[in-house]
MIDOSE-1310 file (N, C-alpha, C; in nm, 2 decimals, decimal comma, always signed):
residues 303
mkke	+0,10/-0,08/+0,02/+0,04/-0,01/+0,00/+0,10/+0,12/+0,00; +0,04/+0,23/-0,09/+0,16/+0,31/-0,07/+0,05/+0,50/-0,05; +0,16/+0,54/+0,03/+0,05/+0,69/+0,09/-0,03/+0,76/-0,08; +0,07/+0,77/-0,16/-0,04/+0,81/-0,22/-0,21/+0,76/-0,27
evqa	-0,18/+0,61/-0,24/-0,34/+0,54/-0,28/-0,40/+0,60/-0,21; -0,34/+0,62/-0,06/-0,46/+0,66/+0,06/-0,50/+0,76/+0,06; -0,41/+0,83/+0,01/-0,48/+1,02/+0,01/-0,55/+1,02/-0,11; -0,51/+0,93/-0,25/-0,65/+0,94/-0,30/-0,76/+0,92/-0,27
ifmk	-0,79/+0,78/-0,23/-0,95/+0,79/-0,15/-0,94/+0,93/-0,09; -0,92/+0,92/+0,02/-0,93/+1,03/+0,13/-0,96/+1,16/+0,07; -0,93/+1,21/-0,05/-0,94/+1,33/-0,13/-1,05/+1,29/-0,19; -1,08/+1,20/-0,27/-1,20/+1,11/-0,38/-1,31/+1,15/-0,24
ilre	-1,32/+1,10/-0,08/-1,45/+1,12/-0,05/-1,46/+1,24/-0,01; -1,40/+1,38/+0,02/-1,41/+1,46/+0,05/-1,45/+1,54/-0,07; -1,43/+1,55/-0,22/-1,48/+1,64/-0,35/-1,63/+1,50/-0,34; -1,66/+1,39/-0,30/-1,78/+1,40/-0,36/-1,87/+1,41/-0,26
eedv	-1,82/+1,40/-0,13/-1,92/+1,45/-0,01/-1,90/+1,53/+0,04; -1,99/+1,63/-0,04/-1,97/+1,79/+0,02/-1,99/+1,83/+0,19; -2,09/+1,73/+0,23/-2,11/+1,79/+0,38/-2,01/+1,68/+0,49; -1,93/+1,61/+0,41/-1,81/+1,54/+0,50/-1,74/+1,58/+0,60
sagv	-1,70/+1,62/+0,70/-1,59/+1,68/+0,76/-1,47/+1,56/+0,76; -1,30/+1,64/+0,74/-1,22/+1,57/+0,72/-1,19/+1,45/+0,83; -1,27/+1,47/+0,95/-1,23/+1,38/+1,06/-1,33/+1,25/+1,01; -1,48/+1,27/+0,94/-1,52/+1,15/+0,89/-1,48/+1,09/+0,82
aaik	-1,40/+1,18/+0,69/-1,39/+1,14/+0,60/-1,23/+1,02/+0,60; -1,16/+1,04/+0,71/-1,03/+1,02/+0,74/-1,09/+0,85/+0,83; -1,18/+0,86/+0,89/-1,23/+0,73/+0,92/-1,30/+0,64/+0,81; -1,32/+0,70/+0,70/-1,41/+0,60/+0,58/-1,26/+0,57/+0,54
tllt	-1,20/+0,62/+0,47/-1,10/+0,60/+0,41/-1,01/+0,49/+0,60; -1,00/+0,48/+0,68/-0,93/+0,35/+0,69/-1,01/+0,31/+0,74; -1,18/+0,25/+0,69/-1,22/+0,12/+0,64/-1,21/+0,08/+0,55; -1,17/+0,19/+0,44/-1,14/+0,11/+0,30/-1,04/+0,07/+0,32
vien	-0,92/+0,11/+0,34/-0,77/+0,02/+0,36/-0,80/-0,11/+0,47; -0,86/-0,13/+0,55/-0,92/-0,23/+0,66/-0,96/-0,36/+0,50; -1,08/-0,29/+0,43/-1,13/-0,40/+0,32/-1,04/-0,41/+0,23; -0,99/-0,29/+0,16/-0,96/-0,34/-0,02/-0,82/-0,42/+0,03
ykvs	-0,75/-0,36/+0,16/-0,60/-0,43/+0,15/-0,57/-0,49/+0,22; -0,57/-0,59/+0,13/-0,52/-0,75/+0,28/-0,45/-0,78/+0,32; -0,41/-0,82/+0,44/-0,28/-0,86/+0,50/-0,30/-0,96/+0,56; -0,17/-1,10/+0,59/-0,21/-1,19/+0,69/-0,21/-1,20/+0,83
tvre	-0,14/-1,07/+0,84/-0,13/-1,07/+1,01/-0,15/-0,91/+1,08; -0,21/-0,93/+1,24/-0,25/-0,80/+1,33/-0,13/-0,72/+1,31; +0,00/-0,73/+1,28/+0,13/-0,66/+1,30/+0,10/-0,59/+1,15; +0,07/-0,67/+1,06/+0,05/-0,57/+0,93/-0,06/-0,50/+0,86
ldln	-0,15/-0,52/+0,98/-0,27/-0,43/+0,96/-0,27/-0,32/+1,04; -0,16/-0,30/+1,10/-0,15/-0,22/+1,22/-0,04/-0,14/+1,16; +0,03/-0,16/+1,08/+0,14/-0,07/+1,03/+0,07/-0,01/+0,86; -0,06/-0,09/+0,83/-0,10/-0,02/+0,73/-0,17/+0,09/+0,74
lqla	-0,24/+0,10/+0,91/-0,36/+0,13/+0,93/-0,31/+0,33/+0,97; -0,16/+0,25/+1,04/-0,06/+0,43/+1,09/+0,00/+0,44/+0,91; +0,04/+0,39/+0,88/+0,08/+0,45/+0,76/-0,03/+0,52/+0,68; -0,18/+0,47/+0,70/-0,27/+0,54/+0,64/-0,28/+0,67/+0,67
vdam	-0,26/+0,64/+0,83/-0,30/+0,80/+0,90/-0,19/+0,92/+0,88; -0,05/+0,86/+0,84/+0,06/+0,90/+0,83/+0,02/+0,97/+0,73; -0,01/+0,93/+0,60/-0,04/+0,97/+0,49/-0,15/+1,10/+0,45; -0,27/+1,09/+0,53/-0,38/+1,17/+0,57/-0,36/+1,27/+0,62
rhcd	-0,26/+1,30/+0,69/-0,21/+1,40/+0,76/-0,12/+1,48/+0,69; -0,06/+1,46/+0,58/+0,03/+1,47/+0,47/-0,03/+1,52/+0,38; -0,18/+1,58/+0,37/-0,25/+1,65/+0,25/-0,33/+1,71/+0,24; -0,22/+1,86/+0,26/-0,32/+1,97/+0,30/-0,48/+2,00/+0,32
qpvt	-0,45/+1,91/+0,47/-0,60/+1,93/+0,47/-0,56/+2,00/+0,61; -0,74/+2,05/+0,71/-0,70/+2,10/+0,87/-0,65/+1,94/+0,90; -0,51/+1,93/+1,00/-0,51/+1,79/+1,07/-0,60/+1,77/+1,21; -0,65/+1,91/+1,27/-0,68/+1,83/+1,41/-0,82/+1,74/+1,39
aiss	-0,87/+1,75/+1,34/-0,98/+1,62/+1,36/-0,92/+1,54/+1,26; -0,87/+1,47/+1,18/-0,84/+1,39/+1,12/-0,75/+1,32/+1,27; -0,64/+1,35/+1,30/-0,57/+1,38/+1,41/-0,65/+1,29/+1,55; -0,72/+1,34/+1,60/-0,79/+1,30/+1,68/-0,94/+1,19/+1,63
gcel	-0,95/+1,18/+1,57/-1,10/+1,08/+1,55/-1,01/+0,96/+1,48; -0,91/+0,96/+1,43/-0,84/+0,86/+1,43/-0,77/+0,77/+1,51; -0,71/+0,87/+1,59/-0,66/+0,79/+1,73/-0,79/+0,73/+1,75; -0,88/+0,79/+1,81/-1,01/+0,76/+1,90/-1,12/+0,63/+1,84
fmrf	-1,09/+0,62/+1,68/-1,11/+0,52/+1,59/-1,02/+0,40/+1,62; -0,89/+0,42/+1,62/-0,80/+0,30/+1,65/-0,82/+0,23/+1,80; -0,79/+0,28/+1,88/-0,82/+0,25/+2,00/-0,96/+0,20/+2,04; -1,06/+0,18/+1,97/-1,22/+0,18/+1,96/-1,14/+0,02/+1,90
itfa	-1,09/-0,01/+1,73/-1,14/-0,12/+1,69/-1,02/-0,23/+1,75; -0,91/-0,17/+1,77/-0,77/-0,26/+1,81/-0,82/-0,37/+1,96; -0,93/-0,34/+2,04/-0,99/-0,42/+2,10/-1,01/-0,57/+2,06; -1,03/-0,56/+1,94/-1,05/-0,67/+1,86/-0,94/-0,84/+1,87
kldt	-0,82/-0,73/+1,87/-0,70/-0,81/+1,94/-0,74/-0,88/+2,02; -0,78/-0,85/+2,15/-0,77/-0,91/+2,26/-0,90/-1,03/+2,26; -0,96/-1,04/+2,17/-1,10/-1,13/+2,21/-1,07/-1,22/+2,12; -1,02/-1,22/+2,00/-0,99/-1,36/+1,89/-0,87/-1,40/+1,91
ksfe	-0,87/-1,53/+1,84/-0,76/-1,65/+1,81/-0,70/-1,63/+1,69; -0,78/-1,61/+1,58/-0,77/-1,64/+1,45/-0,75/-1,45/+1,40; -0,65/-1,45/+1,30/-0,63/-1,32/+1,23/-0,81/-1,30/+1,16; -0,83/-1,37/+1,07/-0,92/-1,35/+1,01/-1,06/-1,32/+1,08
ecek	-1,08/-1,38/+1,21/-1,23/-1,34/+1,28/-1,12/-1,21/+1,36; -1,03/-1,17/+1,38/-0,98/-1,07/+1,44/-1,00/-0,94/+1,32; -0,97/-0,99/+1,22/-0,99/-0,83/+1,08/-1,15/-0,81/+1,09; -1,23/-0,94/+1,08/-1,37/-0,92/+1,07/-1,44/-0,83/+1,18
imlq	-1,42/-0,88/+1,29/-1,42/-0,80/+1,43/-1,40/-0,64/+1,41; -1,24/-0,62/+1,42/-1,26/-0,48/+1,32/-1,31/-0,44/+1,24; -1,37/-0,48/+1,12/-1,45/-0,40/+1,02/-1,57/-0,39/+1,07; -1,67/-0,47/+1,18/-1,78/-0,47/+1,19/-1,77/-0,32/+1,32
rgni	-1,63/-0,38/+1,42/-1,60/-0,27/+1,48/-1,63/-0,06/+1,44; -1,50/-0,08/+1,32/-1,51/+0,03/+1,25/-1,66/+0,06/+1,20; -1,73/+0,00/+1,23/-1,85/+0,03/+1,12/-1,98/+0,11/+1,22; -1,95/+0,00/+1,34/-2,07/+0,10/+1,41/-1,97/+0,23/+1,49
fldk	-1,88/+0,26/+1,48/-1,80/+0,39/+1,55/-1,82/+0,46/+1,38; -1,79/+0,45/+1,29/-1,82/+0,54/+1,19/-2,05/+0,56/+1,16; -2,13/+0,46/+1,21/-2,23/+0,52/+1,22/-2,28/+0,62/+1,32; -2,21/+0,61/+1,42/-2,20/+0,68/+1,60/-2,15/+0,78/+1,54
llea	-2,05/+0,82/+1,50/-2,03/+0,96/+1,41/-2,11/+1,03/+1,29; -2,21/+0,99/+1,22/-2,29/+1,04/+1,15/-2,44/+1,08/+1,20; -2,46/+0,99/+1,30/-2,59/+1,05/+1,39/-2,50/+1,16/+1,49; -2,38/+1,19/+1,52/-2,33/+1,31/+1,63/-2,42/+1,39/+1,61
rgkv	-2,41/+1,46/+1,49/-2,43/+1,58/+1,45/-2,57/+1,63/+1,50; -2,64/+1,52/+1,45/-2,79/+1,52/+1,47/-2,87/+1,52/+1,59; -2,79/+1,45/+1,66/-2,81/+1,50/+1,85/-2,71/+1,64/+1,89; -2,60/+1,63/+1,83/-2,53/+1,79/+1,95/-2,63/+1,89/+1,86
akqa	-2,67/+1,90/+1,68/-2,83/+2,00/+1,69/-2,92/+2,00/+1,75; -2,99/+1,90/+1,82/-3,12/+1,86/+1,90/-3,10/+1,93/+2,01; -2,98/+1,90/+2,06/-2,91/+1,95/+2,23/-2,91/+2,09/+2,27; -2,83/+2,16/+2,08/-2,85/+2,35/+2,11/-2,97/+2,38/+2,08
lsfi	-3,11/+2,32/+2,02/-3,19/+2,38/+1,97/-3,27/+2,46/+2,07; -3,29/+2,43/+2,23/-3,38/+2,49/+2,32/-3,32/+2,60/+2,36; -3,20/+2,62/+2,31/-3,03/+2,77/+2,37/-3,10/+2,88/+2,24; -3,16/+2,84/+2,09/-3,18/+2,95/+2,03/-3,32/+2,99/+2,01
cdgc	-3,37/+3,09/+2,07/-3,52/+3,12/+2,11/-3,54/+3,23/+2,03; -3,67/+3,23/+2,00/-3,77/+3,33/+1,97/-3,74/+3,49/+1,95; -3,62/+3,58/+1,89/-3,63/+3,70/+1,86/-3,43/+3,77/+1,89; -3,39/+3,63/+1,91/-3,24/+3,61/+1,95/-3,16/+3,64/+1,83
kilt	-3,05/+3,65/+1,89/-2,94/+3,74/+1,77/-2,81/+3,66/+1,81; -2,77/+3,55/+1,75/-2,64/+3,48/+1,73/-2,54/+3,51/+1,66; -2,43/+3,51/+1,68/-2,32/+3,52/+1,56/-2,22/+3,39/+1,61; -2,15/+3,39/+1,48/-2,09/+3,27/+1,44/-1,98/+3,24/+1,36
hsrs	-1,87/+3,22/+1,32/-1,75/+3,23/+1,30/-1,71/+3,10/+1,19; -1,67/+3,18/+1,07/-1,62/+3,10/+0,99/-1,79/+2,99/+0,98; -1,76/+2,82/+0,91/-1,84/+2,74/+0,83/-1,82/+2,57/+0,95; -1,96/+2,59/+1,01/-1,94/+2,50/+1,12/-2,08/+2,42/+1,04
rvvl	-2,03/+2,26/+1,03/-2,16/+2,23/+1,00/-2,25/+2,17/+1,08; -2,18/+2,20/+1,20/-2,29/+2,16/+1,30/-2,35/+2,26/+1,35; -2,36/+2,37/+1,35/-2,38/+2,52/+1,41/-2,48/+2,52/+1,31; -2,45/+2,49/+1,20/-2,56/+2,50/+1,05/-2,68/+2,41/+1,08
qami	-2,66/+2,30/+1,08/-2,75/+2,22/+1,15/-2,85/+2,20/+1,23; -2,79/+2,31/+1,35/-2,85/+2,34/+1,45/-2,96/+2,46/+1,43; -2,90/+2,54/+1,36/-2,99/+2,65/+1,27/-3,09/+2,63/+1,21; -3,06/+2,51/+1,11/-3,19/+2,48/+1,02/-3,28/+2,43/+1,10
eaik	-3,28/+2,31/+1,22/-3,35/+2,29/+1,28/-3,44/+2,33/+1,35; -3,33/+2,48/+1,42/-3,44/+2,57/+1,46/-3,55/+2,60/+1,38; -3,51/+2,69/+1,27/-3,58/+2,72/+1,17/-3,71/+2,59/+1,11; -3,70/+2,48/+1,08/-3,76/+2,40/+1,10/-3,89/+2,39/+1,23
ankr	-3,81/+2,42/+1,33/-3,92/+2,42/+1,44/-4,00/+2,59/+1,51; -3,99/+2,62/+1,35/-4,05/+2,75/+1,36/-4,01/+2,86/+1,47; -3,91/+2,86/+1,50/-3,83/+2,97/+1,52/-3,78/+3,07/+1,46; -3,78/+3,21/+1,53/-3,72/+3,34/+1,44/-3,60/+3,38/+1,51
fevf	-3,52/+3,42/+1,41/-3,40/+3,41/+1,47/-3,27/+3,53/+1,40; -3,19/+3,63/+1,42/-3,11/+3,66/+1,35/-2,98/+3,62/+1,34; -2,87/+3,60/+1,26/-2,73/+3,58/+1,30/-2,64/+3,66/+1,17; -2,55/+3,66/+1,31/-2,44/+3,76/+1,21/-2,29/+3,64/+1,19
itvs	-2,27/+3,63/+1,08/-2,17/+3,55/+0,98/-2,05/+3,63/+0,98; -1,90/+3,58/+1,04/-1,79/+3,65/+0,99/-1,77/+3,61/+0,88; -1,70/+3,67/+0,82/-1,61/+3,64/+0,65/-1,55/+3,49/+0,72; -1,49/+3,53/+0,80/-1,37/+3,40/+0,80/-1,21/+3,37/+0,72
apdn	-1,11/+3,54/+0,70/-1,03/+3,52/+0,65/-0,98/+3,42/+0,68; -0,81/+3,36/+0,64/-0,82/+3,38/+0,45/-0,88/+3,36/+0,42; -0,98/+3,24/+0,42/-1,01/+3,16/+0,27/-1,19/+3,16/+0,26; -1,21/+3,27/+0,36/-1,36/+3,32/+0,37/-1,47/+3,18/+0,41
sgem	-1,46/+3,15/+0,46/-1,51/+3,07/+0,47/-1,70/+3,09/+0,54; -1,68/+3,18/+0,57/-1,83/+3,26/+0,60/-1,89/+3,24/+0,49; -1,82/+3,26/+0,36/-1,95/+3,33/+0,32/-1,99/+3,19/+0,27; -2,01/+3,09/+0,26/-2,05/+2,98/+0,20/-2,20/+2,94/+0,32
mhkq	-2,08/+2,94/+0,43/-2,26/+2,98/+0,54/-2,32/+3,02/+0,54; -2,29/+3,19/+0,47/-2,38/+3,31/+0,47/-2,49/+3,22/+0,37; -2,42/+3,19/+0,27/-2,49/+3,15/+0,14/-2,63/+3,03/+0,19; -2,58/+2,96/+0,26/-2,65/+2,87/+0,32/-2,75/+2,87/+0,41
lvaa	-2,70/+2,94/+0,53/-2,87/+2,99/+0,59/-2,94/+3,10/+0,50; -2,87/+3,15/+0,43/-3,09/+3,24/+0,35/-3,11/+3,18/+0,27; -2,99/+3,03/+0,20/-3,12/+2,94/+0,13/-3,16/+2,89/+0,24; -3,13/+2,79/+0,35/-3,22/+2,83/+0,44/-3,34/+2,85/+0,54
gvda	-3,37/+2,96/+0,45/-3,47/+3,08/+0,54/-3,40/+3,18/+0,63; -3,31/+3,16/+0,71/-3,24/+3,25/+0,83/-3,24/+3,40/+0,78; -3,23/+3,46/+0,87/-3,22/+3,61/+0,87/-3,08/+3,61/+0,86; -2,98/+3,63/+0,80/-2,89/+3,59/+0,84/-2,78/+3,75/+0,76
tlil	-2,66/+3,79/+0,83/-2,61/+3,91/+0,76/-2,41/+3,89/+0,76; -2,38/+3,86/+0,69/-2,21/+3,88/+0,69/-2,18/+3,98/+0,72; -2,06/+3,99/+0,83/-1,99/+4,07/+0,88/-1,87/+4,05/+0,84; -1,74/+4,16/+0,88/-1,60/+4,17/+0,81/-1,57/+4,10/+1,00
dsav	-1,44/+4,04/+0,96/-1,40/+3,94/+1,10/-1,38/+4,12/+1,25; -1,29/+4,20/+1,14/-1,25/+4,32/+1,23/-1,39/+4,38/+1,31; -1,52/+4,36/+1,28/-1,64/+4,37/+1,32/-1,70/+4,33/+1,43; -1,63/+4,27/+1,48/-1,69/+4,15/+1,54/-1,67/+4,22/+1,72
gyvm	-1,66/+4,34/+1,74/-1,63/+4,43/+1,89/-1,78/+4,47/+1,87; -1,77/+4,54/+1,73/-1,87/+4,63/+1,70/-2,02/+4,56/+1,71; -2,04/+4,42/+1,67/-2,13/+4,37/+1,63/-2,16/+4,28/+1,81; -2,07/+4,29/+1,85/-2,07/+4,17/+2,00/-2,19/+4,24/+2,04
eqvd	-2,21/+4,39/+2,09/-2,31/+4,43/+2,19/-2,43/+4,44/+2,15; -2,47/+4,37/+2,02/-2,57/+4,36/+1,98/-2,70/+4,22/+2,00; -2,54/+4,11/+2,03/-2,63/+3,99/+1,97/-2,68/+3,92/+2,16; -2,72/+3,81/+2,13/-2,78/+3,76/+2,25/-2,63/+3,65/+2,33
ivmi	-2,64/+3,54/+2,19/-2,50/+3,44/+2,17/-2,44/+3,40/+2,08; -2,30/+3,34/+2,12/-2,21/+3,29/+2,06/-2,25/+3,16/+2,04; -2,23/+3,16/+1,87/-2,26/+2,99/+1,85/-2,13/+2,97/+1,78; -2,07/+2,85/+1,78/-1,97/+2,84/+1,73/-1,89/+2,66/+1,71
gaeg	-1,84/+2,60/+1,60/-1,85/+2,48/+1,56/-1,62/+2,46/+1,66; -1,57/+2,33/+1,60/-1,46/+2,33/+1,69/-1,38/+2,25/+1,61; -1,29/+2,25/+1,54/-1,22/+2,18/+1,48/-1,14/+2,05/+1,58; -1,11/+2,08/+1,72/-1,09/+1,99/+1,80/-1,08/+2,09/+1,95
vtes	-1,13/+1,97/+2,07/-1,16/+2,01/+2,18/-1,02/+1,91/+2,28; -0,92/+2,08/+2,36/-0,81/+1,97/+2,40/-0,86/+1,92/+2,57; -0,77/+1,86/+2,63/-0,84/+1,78/+2,75/-0,85/+1,93/+2,86; -0,86/+2,03/+2,89/-0,87/+2,14/+2,92/-0,97/+2,20/+2,92
ggii	-1,07/+2,13/+2,82/-1,15/+2,20/+2,77/-1,19/+2,33/+2,67; -1,05/+2,34/+2,65/-1,07/+2,45/+2,55/-1,09/+2,40/+2,40; -1,09/+2,50/+2,32/-1,07/+2,46/+2,16/-1,00/+2,48/+2,06; -0,97/+2,41/+1,98/-0,90/+2,48/+1,84/-0,95/+2,48/+1,76
nkig	-0,99/+2,55/+1,70/-1,06/+2,62/+1,56/-1,02/+2,76/+1,51; -1,07/+2,73/+1,41/-1,09/+2,85/+1,27/-1,00/+3,03/+1,35; -0,90/+3,05/+1,30/-0,81/+3,17/+1,34/-0,91/+3,26/+1,36; -0,90/+3,36/+1,50/-1,03/+3,49/+1,48/-1,15/+3,39/+1,61
tysl	-1,14/+3,26/+1,66/-1,20/+3,26/+1,70/-1,18/+3,30/+1,85; -1,03/+3,31/+1,88/-1,02/+3,38/+2,06/-1,01/+3,52/+2,07; -0,99/+3,58/+1,95/-1,08/+3,73/+1,93/-1,16/+3,75/+1,99; -1,27/+3,62/+1,94/-1,40/+3,65/+1,93/-1,45/+3,66/+2,08
giaa	-1,37/+3,50/+2,12/-1,43/+3,48/+2,31/-1,34/+3,62/+2,37; -1,26/+3,67/+2,34/-1,22/+3,75/+2,44/-1,33/+3,89/+2,42; -1,36/+3,93/+2,34/-1,48/+4,07/+2,33/-1,62/+3,99/+2,37; -1,59/+3,87/+2,36/-1,78/+3,81/+2,42/-1,79/+3,80/+2,59
lelk	-1,66/+3,75/+2,59/-1,64/+3,77/+2,79/-1,64/+3,89/+2,80; -1,53/+4,01/+2,74/-1,56/+4,14/+2,79/-1,71/+4,18/+2,80; -1,82/+4,20/+2,68/-1,96/+4,19/+2,75/-2,01/+4,09/+2,75; -1,96/+4,04/+2,84/-2,09/+3,92/+2,93/-2,15/+3,84/+2,85
kpvy	-2,17/+3,82/+2,72/-2,23/+3,65/+2,61/-2,16/+3,54/+2,66; -2,28/+3,49/+2,67/-2,23/+3,30/+2,68/-2,17/+3,29/+2,52; -2,06/+3,24/+2,51/-1,99/+3,16/+2,38/-2,06/+3,03/+2,46; -2,13/+2,96/+2,29/-2,19/+2,78/+2,29/-2,11/+2,73/+2,19
vlte	-2,02/+2,59/+2,25/-1,92/+2,57/+2,13/-2,00/+2,43/+2,10; -2,04/+2,38/+1,97/-2,09/+2,25/+1,94/-2,04/+2,21/+1,84; -1,98/+2,07/+1,94/-1,91/+2,00/+1,83/-1,96/+1,83/+1,88; -1,88/+1,77/+1,80/-1,88/+1,64/+1,80/-1,75/+1,56/+1,90
sfkf	-1,81/+1,44/+1,97/-1,69/+1,38/+2,10/-1,53/+1,33/+2,00; -1,55/+1,31/+1,92/-1,45/+1,25/+1,82/-1,35/+1,36/+1,82; -1,38/+1,42/+1,80/-1,29/+1,55/+1,81/-1,25/+1,63/+1,96; -1,22/+1,53/+2,02/-1,16/+1,55/+2,16/-1,01/+1,49/+2,16
sriy	-0,94/+1,58/+2,23/-0,81/+1,55/+2,13/-0,71/+1,55/+2,29; -0,66/+1,42/+2,30/-0,54/+1,42/+2,40/-0,42/+1,56/+2,41; -0,46/+1,69/+2,39/-0,35/+1,74/+2,36/-0,36/+1,88/+2,49; -0,27/+1,91/+2,56/-0,32/+2,02/+2,68/-0,22/+2,14/+2,64
plnq	-0,25/+2,25/+2,53/-0,16/+2,34/+2,52/-0,16/+2,45/+2,61; -0,12/+2,53/+2,62/-0,08/+2,65/+2,74/-0,11/+2,80/+2,68; -0,10/+2,78/+2,55/-0,07/+2,91/+2,50/-0,10/+2,81/+2,34; -0,03/+2,96/+2,29/-0,11/+2,94/+2,14/-0,01/+2,89/+2,11
mdlp	+0,19/+2,90/+2,12/+0,27/+2,88/+2,08/+0,29/+2,72/+2,09; +0,22/+2,65/+2,25/+0,20/+2,52/+2,22/+0,12/+2,43/+2,16; +0,03/+2,48/+2,03/-0,07/+2,40/+1,92/+0,12/+2,35/+1,85; +0,04/+2,23/+1,82/+0,16/+2,16/+1,74/+0,14/+2,19/+1,58
kefk	+0,24/+2,21/+1,54/+0,25/+2,30/+1,43/+0,17/+2,24/+1,33; +0,20/+2,09/+1,29/+0,09/+2,03/+1,17/-0,05/+2,09/+1,24; -0,11/+2,13/+1,34/-0,27/+2,17/+1,38/-0,27/+2,28/+1,28; -0,13/+2,40/+1,30/-0,16/+2,54/+1,27/-0,15/+2,56/+1,12
ylsn	-0,04/+2,51/+1,07/-0,05/+2,53/+0,89/-0,06/+2,37/+0,82; -0,07/+2,40/+0,72/-0,12/+2,32/+0,60/-0,01/+2,23/+0,56; +0,01/+2,11/+0,49/+0,14/+2,02/+0,47/+0,24/+2,11/+0,43; +0,19/+2,16/+0,33/+0,22/+2,21/+0,18/+0,35/+2,31/+0,27
tlks	+0,26/+2,42/+0,35/+0,36/+2,54/+0,41/+0,47/+2,41/+0,54; +0,44/+2,34/+0,60/+0,52/+2,28/+0,65/+0,63/+2,21/+0,56; +0,65/+2,16/+0,48/+0,73/+2,14/+0,34/+0,84/+2,23/+0,28; +0,73/+2,36/+0,25/+0,75/+2,43/+0,15/+0,91/+2,50/+0,26
gkdl	+0,99/+2,45/+0,39/+1,05/+2,54/+0,46/+1,08/+2,67/+0,45; +0,93/+2,75/+0,47/+0,97/+2,91/+0,45/+0,96/+2,92/+0,64; +0,96/+3,06/+0,63/+1,02/+3,03/+0,78/+0,84/+3,06/+0,84; +0,80/+2,98/+0,94/+0,66/+2,98/+0,99/+0,61/+3,09/+1,07
skqh	+0,70/+3,16/+1,12/+0,67/+3,27/+1,20/+0,63/+3,42/+1,08; +0,66/+3,37/+0,96/+0,59/+3,49/+0,87/+0,45/+3,45/+0,82; +0,42/+3,34/+0,84/+0,25/+3,23/+0,76/+0,19/+3,24/+0,87; +0,04/+3,22/+0,79/-0,08/+3,31/+0,86/-0,11/+3,15/+0,93
plvd	-0,16/+3,13/+1,05/-0,20/+3,00/+1,06/-0,32/+2,98/+1,05; -0,41/+2,85/+1,08/-0,52/+2,82/+0,97/-0,63/+2,83/+1,18; -0,62/+2,79/+1,28/-0,64/+2,81/+1,40/-0,57/+2,87/+1,50; -0,60/+2,88/+1,60/-0,58/+2,95/+1,73/-0,63/+2,87/+1,84
ytpp	-0,60/+2,90/+1,92/-0,61/+2,81/+2,10/-0,73/+2,92/+2,16; -0,85/+2,83/+2,27/-0,93/+2,96/+2,29/-0,95/+2,86/+2,41; -0,89/+2,95/+2,51/-0,88/+2,85/+2,67/-1,05/+2,79/+2,73; -1,07/+2,73/+2,80/-1,13/+2,71/+2,88/-1,24/+2,80/+2,95
syit	-1,16/+2,92/+2,95/-1,21/+3,04/+3,04/-1,29/+3,12/+3,00; -1,32/+3,12/+2,83/-1,36/+3,18/+2,73/-1,51/+3,12/+2,69; -1,51/+2,99/+2,73/-1,60/+2,91/+2,71/-1,72/+2,87/+2,79; -1,83/+2,89/+2,77/-1,99/+2,90/+2,86/-1,99/+2,74/+2,91
llft	-2,04/+2,66/+2,75/-2,08/+2,54/+2,79/-2,04/+2,49/+2,62; -2,04/+2,31/+2,63/-2,01/+2,23/+2,46/-2,09/+2,16/+2,47; -2,18/+2,18/+2,35/-2,28/+2,13/+2,34/-2,22/+1,97/+2,26; -2,27/+1,84/+2,30/-2,19/+1,75/+2,24/-2,30/+1,62/+2,26
dlgi	-2,24/+1,51/+2,17/-2,30/+1,40/+2,13/-2,34/+1,34/+2,25; -2,25/+1,36/+2,36/-2,23/+1,32/+2,51/-2,31/+1,34/+2,55; -2,37/+1,51/+2,58/-2,44/+1,58/+2,68/-2,42/+1,72/+2,68; -2,46/+1,78/+2,71/-2,45/+1,97/+2,71/-2,28/+1,94/+2,82
ltps	-2,22/+1,98/+2,82/-2,09/+2,01/+2,91/-2,02/+2,13/+2,95; -2,02/+2,15/+3,07/-1,91/+2,22/+3,12/-1,74/+2,19/+3,06; -1,67/+2,26/+3,06/-1,53/+2,27/+2,94/-1,48/+2,20/+3,07; -1,50/+2,23/+3,21/-1,43/+2,17/+3,35/-1,44/+1,98/+3,29
avsd	-1,60/+1,93/+3,25/-1,58/+1,83/+3,20/-1,57/+1,73/+3,10; -1,42/+1,79/+3,01/-1,44/+1,77/+2,92/-1,32/+1,64/+2,94; -1,22/+1,68/+3,06/-1,14/+1,54/+3,09/-1,17/+1,41/+3,15; -1,25/+1,45/+3,26/-1,36/+1,34/+3,26/-1,45/+1,24/+3,11
elik	-1,46/+1,32/+3,02/-1,52/+1,24/+2,95/-1,43/+1,20/+2,83; -1,27/+1,20/+2,85/-1,20/+1,18/+2,73/-1,09/+1,05/+2,80; -1,10/+1,07/+2,96/-1,09/+0,91/+3,01/-1,16/+0,81/+2,97; -1,29/+0,83/+3,01/-1,41/+0,72/+2,98/-1,35/+0,69/+2,82
lyl	-1,36/+0,77/+2,72/-1,35/+0,73/+2,59/-1,24/+0,64/+2,55; -1,10/+0,66/+2,63/-1,01/+0,63/+2,65/-0,98/+0,50/+2,72; -1,08/+0,47/+2,81/-1,08/+0,37/+2,88/-1,09/+0,20/+2,80
């Protein structure tokens, strides 16, 4: 198995399934590797999966969710090694467990959206940042429940992902306004809540998300606005950054940027770290959590 083959599978899933996140696409790719690349020992299968994970981490896609999702997936399926005597049986059980894990992931977004529904009130004004699929689904669910609310969306430079979020919300019938990233402080006094997604959740209950999230959190805390984070539990990551410099470089920059040999201090980071003190609640498929409860849930996930 070659890295290029794995990367081709991964990128094909992302192209063909517009609504799928990089983390879910990575899990689907690992399942494809188990199904299609036949080996004769557990050790070979392990090496294939590790090679696949490494290949996806060098695919010029945001790595945060890929890293945490793959780590949890590997943890979940490899218990099969302890339960079986033959490799064929082990491989079969790993595939079954992998599909169960994927099904749970696909259901997670809907669960999170339902958790957040009661926090979107009639007449409220919401500020969101970038494009989060789970936030989008929560707002669409609220519209279907005949709730009327207004949303402000940041443009979210440098890729302007907020523009797509704005178009999708308007198409769903949401009263949405696109604002400049620099207008967050100006708009903050008008809104009732801040509702954002996350690319990763750290052990401390802080989040790794699109660059600009930390600034938004600072403004929200200053003006005493609640910050709600909507995220799936597979994005819970076993890292504990203390500040922005503590974030792994592969989380902050695309693979091509790291390979280029350029001075990273001159490059624009893709994500920033928002400490737990700026977050009010996290809405997850495991329930509604305070930031301090994340470490307990991580222990349960990896036990």
